[in-house]
N, C-alpha and C positions, 0 to 999 in steps of 0.2 A: 301715145307712140310706144312707150316702154311696156305697157300692158299687152301689146300685140307681139312683142318679142318672143315670149315663150311659145306662143301658138305658131309663129313662123319657124322657130327652131324645131318644133315637133314635126311640122310639115316637111321640112328639109330632111330630117332623119328618116321619115317614112318614105320619101322619094328616093333617098339613098338606098334604103332597104329594098325597095321595089326594083331599083336598077340592078342591084346585086343579084336578086332572084331571077331576073331576066337574062343574066349573063349565061354564056354557053355552059352547058353541063359538062361534067368530066368525061373524058374519053377512056372507057374501061379497058380497051385492048392493051395488053402488056403490063397490067397492074395486078398484083396478087392480093387476095383477101383471105384471112384465116377466120373460120367460124367454129365456135365450140357448140357441142350439143346438137349435132346434125342427124342423129338417129331417127328423129321424128319431129313433129311440131314445126315451130317457126324456123328453127335452124335448117331443117330439111327443105322447107319451102324456099328459104332465102338462098341456100346453096344453088338450087336449080335456077332461081331467078337471075342471080349474079352470073351464073354460067351462060345463060341465054343472052345476057347483055354483053358478054365478051370478056369478063374478068377471068383471071386464073384463080381458081377456087381450091383452097385447102379445107376440106370438110372434116373436122374433128368428130369422131364418133367414140362413144364409150365401148361399143361392141362392133368393131370394124368387119367382123364376120357375120353379123346378125342380119335379119331380114331388112331392117331399115337402111343399113349401109349398102346392102346388095341392091335394093330397090333404087337407091340414089344413083348408083353407078349405072344401072340399066336405063333410068330416065335421062341421065346425062349423056347416054350414048357411048358408054365404055370409057376408055382411057382418053388422055388429052389434057384439056385445061381444068378438069376437075379431078382432084386426088382425095381419096378417102384415107384417113390416117387414124391410128389409135390415139385417143386423147382423153384420159381421165384427169380432169383438172385438179384433183386432189393429190396427184402424184407428180412430184418434181421431175422425175426421170421422164415421164410422158411429155411434159412441157418442154424439157430440153431437147428430146428427140424430135418434137414437132418443129422447134426452131431450126434444128439442124436440117430437117427435111426441106423447110421453106427456103433456107439459105442456099441449099444445093440445087433448087429448082426455081430460083427467082427469075421472072420474066424481065424483059429489057427496061421497063419503067419502075421496077422494084416493088417494094412492099407498101401497099396503100392502106389497107384497113384491117383492124382486129374487131371482131364482133363477139363479145362475151355473152353468149346466149345460154349456155348450160345452166340448169337449175333444177331443184327438186321442191316438192311441196307436200304438205300433209295437213290434216285437220286434228284438232284436239285442244282442250283447255290447258292452261299453263301447267298445272300439276299432273296432268294425265301423261305427259311425255317424259321419258327418262333423260338423264343428263347426256347419255350417249347419242340420243337423237339431236339434242341441241348442238353437240359437237360436230355431228355429221353435217347438219344444215349449215353451220358456220363455215365448215371446210369447203363445202360445194359452192354455196351461194355467195359467200363473201370472200374467203381466202382463195377460192378457185379462180375467181375473176381477177383478184389482185395478183395472184401467182402468175397468171398468163400475161397480164398487162406488164408487169415488171420485166418479164423475159423479152417482150417484144418492143419495149419503149425505145431502145437504141435504134432499131429499124424504123420505127414510126417517126422519130425525130429526124433521122437521116433523109427520109423521103417526104416529110411534112404530110403525114397521112392522117387517118381518122380512127377514132376508137368509139365503138358503140356498145352500150351496156343495156341489158334487159332488166328493167325494174318492173314496177306495177303500181297501179293506183292504190293497192293495198299497203304501200309504204306510208300512206297518210292515215289509215285507220285499220281496224281489225274486226272481223266478224267470225271468231271461232278458230282462226288460224294465225295466232299471234307469232308463232315461230317463223312463219314465212314472211309476215309483215315486218318483223324485226330485222331479218336479213336484207330485205329490200330497202328499208330505211337506212341501214348501214351503208349499203352500196351507193345510195344516192349521195351521202356525205362524202364518200371517197371520190365519186365523180366530180362533185363540186370543187374539191381541192385540186384534183387532176386537171380539170378544164382550165382553171385559172393559171396553174403552173405551166401548162403546155402551150399557152397562147404565144409566148415569146419564141417558141420553136416552130410555130406555124402548124401545130398539131391541133385538130379540133375534136372535141369530146361531146358526144350526144347520149341522152338517156331516153329509152323507149319505155312508156308507161301504159301498157295495155289495161283495159278493163277486164271484164269476165269473158275470157276466150277458152274456158275449160274444155269445150267440145271440139276445139281446133287443135288441141295438144294432148299429150298423154302425161302431163306433169302432175295431174291430180285425179286419180281414179276415184270413183265413189267408194265410201267405206260403210260397211254394215255395223250396226250397233254391237253385234256379237264380236266382230273383229276388234272394235275399240275396247269392249269390256274385257276381253281375254288378255289385253296388254296392260290393263290397269294394275297398279300395285294394290296390295291389300289395304293399305292406308286410304287410298283413293276410293276403293270399293266401299269402305266404311262410311264415306261422306256422300257419294253419289249412288243413287239406285239405278237399276237397269232402265227404268222408264224414262228417267232424265237423259241418260245417254242415248236412248232411242230417239227422243225428241230432238236432241242436238244433232244427231246423225241425219235425221230426216230433214231438218232445217238446212244443214250444209249441203246435202245431196240435192236438195231442191234448187239451191243457188247454182250448183254445178250444171244442172239440167237446163238452166236458162242461158248458159254461155253461148256466145256467138260461134257459129261454124265457119265464118268468113275470115280465116286467118290471113288472107291476102291483104286485108286492111293494115295489119300490123307490119307485114313484110313491105308494103308500100312505104311506110314510115322509115323502116330500116334502110331501104334503098335510097330514100331521099337524104338520110343522114350521111350516107357514103358518097353520094354523087352530086348533091346540090352545091352550088358555089357559095351559098350562105346557109349551112345547116343550122337547125335549131338546137338550143341547149337541151330542150325537152320536147318530146312528142307524146302528147296524151291521146291515145286511141281508145275512146270509150263512149258509151251511150251517154245521152244527155243527163239521165238521172244519176249516173255514176260521177259525171263531172260536177253535178250539183252537190253531191256528197263530199267530194274533195273540196269544193268551194266553201262549204259550211265548216269543214274541218280546219281549213287554212285560215279563215277570217273570223270565225266566231270563237267565244270563250270555250274552254274545254268542257265546262259544265253543260253547254248546249249540245256539243257533239256526243257527250256521254248519254244525254237524254235521247237523242235521235237513235243512237246505236242500241241502247237498252230497249227502246220501243220496238225496233226491228227484231231483236232477239226474242222479245216476249211474244212476237207473232209466229 
């Protein structure tokens, strides 16, 4: 009898989970969502999707007068429930101005969601990148998300809303872009702390972990060996020759060329995180082989993972 108790408890938990997922989805009308990084990529697609669903959308753009922002306004049908605003997440004054704009145009059901989507990426071995690049990446990918989240936490607590962060499977391992991997691993830990702390306020926090969607976004353009070589310090040039740099560039660019073009898969996960009655803590949107790599990284000793990645790099 007692041996059956854990199985019964598990079944009850699964049934409760299914019941919650079958509950009515959120009514978007009258609820506001702020998205960062809407000039292109996932942020651009999400802004349009949420607008079509009926949300009031505040689309933060680095260049509000740029082609991406103008296209967003055209595709949304001009003014109305979608507002494009200047938002550089590294600038506190932009974040303050965004909050003031949201507060002055809140719909009747208030502020529902914050989507920290803005981010940058690049390729390069650890010693190839100057300290200024590390500082820039930390400011955009880590501190930018934290800066925006802290500003909007009072509103999220008040309306028991949602916070969505854009991470990546690259938070678990790195293949030549350790700087990007570092920032995503850091934001994962920030989200873990925030998710637990916000439960008592009814605020739910979700992380989106895409696989390789390089061709769906403009976050990582291909880099030529000449571009990389020209940025190396004299000390690094003395260690690495041009042929090695070319091999690394070709390897990384080949990975980029294999990226999925179906960015709507990632947007589907983001929408679910904002509208599901039982959003997941993590949404991994990746190919089977990418998920397998994450599985190996999470469960096997580091020496096994190092061997797998070293083999991949050698090819």
